[in-house]
N, C-alpha and C positions, 0 to 999 in steps of 0.2 A: 731695318726699318719696316714697319708693317704696311700692307696695302692701303689701309685707312690713312696712315700718315702720308703715304705717297700721293694719294688722291687729294689730300689737303694741300700738299706742296704744289701739285699740278694746278689746282684751283687758284692758288696765290699767284703763280706765274701768269696765268691767263688774266686774272683780275688786274694785275699791274701792267699788262701789255697794252700798247696803243693800237696794235694791228695783229691779226690772226692769219697765219699761213697753215692751211690744212693739206696734208699729204696723205693720200689714200691708195692702198693697194687692194688686192683681191679680197683680203679678209674683211674689208669694210662691208661687203655685200652679203657675207655668209649669214649674218643675223636677220637679213631680209628674206632668207630662204633660198638664196642663190647657191648653186653647187660649188663646192671647193674642189678645184682641179689639181690639188696638191697630190702628186703621185698618181700612177696609173690606176690604182684601186679606186680612188675617189672619182677619177674621171670616168672609169668604166661603170661605176654605180649609177652615174648620171646618164650614161649612154651605153646601155647593154648591147645594142647592135654593133657598136664599135669594139666592144670587148670580144665579140665573136670574130670580128675581122682582125683582132689583135692590133688595132690602130691606137696609138697614144695621142695625147693632146698635142704634143710637139709635131707629130706626124700630120695630124689633121689640120692644125693651124698653119698651113702652108699654101701659098697661092697656086702651087702646081696643080691642085685638085680641080681648080676652075677650068683647067685645060683637059686634064685626064678624065675626070668624072664630075662634070658640073652638077649633076643631080645629087651626088653624094656631098659635094662641097656646100651646096645650098641647103641640103638637109641639115647639115651641121650648123651652119650659120643662121639659117632660117629658124631652126628650133631655138637657138639662143636668142635671136631677135624677138621671137614671140614670147619667150620666157621673160625677157627684160621688160617688154611692153606690159606684161601682166603683173609684174612684181611691184609692190609698194615699198618704198624706202622705210627702214625701221626708224624709230623715233629719234635715234641719235643724230640723224641727218638734220632734223628740225632743231634739235637742241644746239648743235654746233652753229647752224645758221643764225639762230637768235643771238648767240654769243658774238659771232662775227659782225652782225649788223649793228651791235651796240658799241663797237670800237670806233674811235675817232678816225682811225686809219682804215677801217673796214677789214675785209677779208679777201683772200684769194685761195683757190683750190688747185692743187696739182695732183692729177690722178693717172694711174696706168690703166684704170678700168675703162672699158669701152661700152659700158652698159647704160650710160645716160642717167644714172640714178641721182646724181647731184642736181641736174636740171629738173628731173621729176620731183625732187624734194624742195624745189622753190628757189634754188640758187640761181643767180644771174648768169646767163650764158657768157656774158662778157667778163666774168670773174672766175673762169675755169680754164685750165689747160689740160687737155686730154692727150698725154704724150704718146699714146699708142693709137690715137684716132678714136673713131666712134662707129659702132655697128649700125647706128641710126642714119648714117650717111653712106652713099654709094659712090663708086668711081668706075671708070672703064678698066677692064682686066688688063688691057694691053700695056699702058694706057695710051689712048689716042690724043689726049690733052690733059690739062691740069684741072679739068672740070670736076667738081664734087657737088652732089645734089642731095637734098633732104629726102629721106626715104619713108617719111611718116605716112604717106598715102599708098605705099606699096605693101601688099600682103604676100607672104610666102606660105604656101600650103605644103605640109610634109606628110607623106605616108609613113607613119611611125613603124609599121610592121616591116616594110621593105627598107625603111630609112632612106627614102628618096624624096627629093622635092618634086612637086608636080609642075608640069608646064602650065602657063608660060613662065620661064625663068626670067629674072631681071636682065634687062639689056641696057647698054650704054645709050644715054639720051643723045649723044653726039654722033656716033658711028654705027650703032646697032650691034656691036660685038657684045660678048658676055660681060655683064657687070659683076662687081664684087663689092663687099663692104670696104669702106675707107678705114681699114684697120691694119696696123702694122703687124705682119705675121712673121713667122720664122722663115729665114731664107728669102726674104721679101725685097726684091729690087724694083718693084713696080708700084709701091705705095706712093700715093700723091700726098705730099706733106703740107701743102699750102694752108689748109685749114688750121692745122696744129701750129704752124709757124706764125700765123696771125695771132693765135692765142698766146704764143710765147712772147710776141711783141707787147701785148697788153700786160702780161706778167712783168716784163722788164720795166715798163712804164710805171706800174703800181709800186714796184720795189724802189724805183728812183724817187717816187713821190713820198713814200713813208720815210725814206732815208733823209730827204731834204727837210722833212718836218719833224725829224727826230722822234718818230713813233717807235717805242720799244716793241720788238717783234717776238711773238710766241709762236713756236712751230709745233703743231700737233700732228703726229704721224700715226696712222691707223692701219693695221692689217697689211703691212708691207714686209714681206719676207726677204731672205737673202738669196733665194734661188735666181730671181730676176731683180737685181738691186737698184733699179732705176729710181724708184721713189725714195728709198733710203738714202741714196747718194745725193739726191736733190735736197732732201731735208737737212742732211749733215753739211752740205755745201753752204746753205743759207745760214745755218747756225754759226758756222765759222765766220762767214763774211759779215754778218750783222751782229755778231757776239750775242746771239739770241739763245733762249733756253728751249731745249727739246723735250717734248713729252711723247714717249714712244709707247703706244698701246698695241700689244701683240701677245697672244697666248703662248707663242713659241720663241720667235727670235726677238726677245725683248731687251737684250743688253743695250746699254747706252755708252757713249764715249767716255764719260766720267761722271762723278757724283754731283756735278752742278745741274745735271739733267735728271729727268724722272722716267723711271721704267715701270710700266704697269702691265703685268702678265695677265691681261684680261682680253676678252673678246671686244670688238668695237663698240657694240651697243652698251655693254655693261660698263666699259671704261668711260665712255662719254657721259652716260647717265650718272656714274659715280662722281665725276667732276662737276656736272651740272648741279647735283644735289649739294655739294660742298659750296658752290658759288651762291646758291640760294638759301643755304642753311643758316 
């Protein structure tokens, strides 16, 4: 079956659905110009100073650096925070939002991305679960409490040559200790999960509502690879539970469980735009 035919099938699934569940991994942001951290080479292209240090993404995305070298830790996360603040979501975000808002059962987003691009794209914050947290919110490094605060008015300045964050570094609003992003990192035992748990409760309530009203569910998964399969697992779990149809958009890991679902070996923006064109064609 050709990609054109698969786009038509995807559009038919979404057209017939009463509710839309959007699952997004890192690939969703690539078309907005955000870096792809797939493999060390891609990571090091985005962060040449870390290539010189021989530090991988997995090594840097570890809370231990906020103790060992907080200026380096905040250079890494501060640079990312500034990048995400400056980046505009690609048009696929708006196209999906328009589709979801037209559904009688509405939409919900489940994403492993910490970049806040869905909120920036106009999605309701009450209809998003960020399973790995958000870089736009901070917490205590220790942590001294379960407090999480919005960091939108906090600026991080980074010396790009030294790749060090400049003082003053963010501090805990409660105890004054070093702060860190409210992001689930590797080897992370100090992540405060309360914000994400609240988002999960809203997702569960939404799923119960669409189930009680018998809204057929369409699941659109975008840019979610197999290396960290959280998003793929969530999508496939709901597909089984609700007997829903899956539309998987991914230029690499695009295989689907069986032929009742749709596989689109495309980038996120191209895949969503192709479906939108078929819906409006």
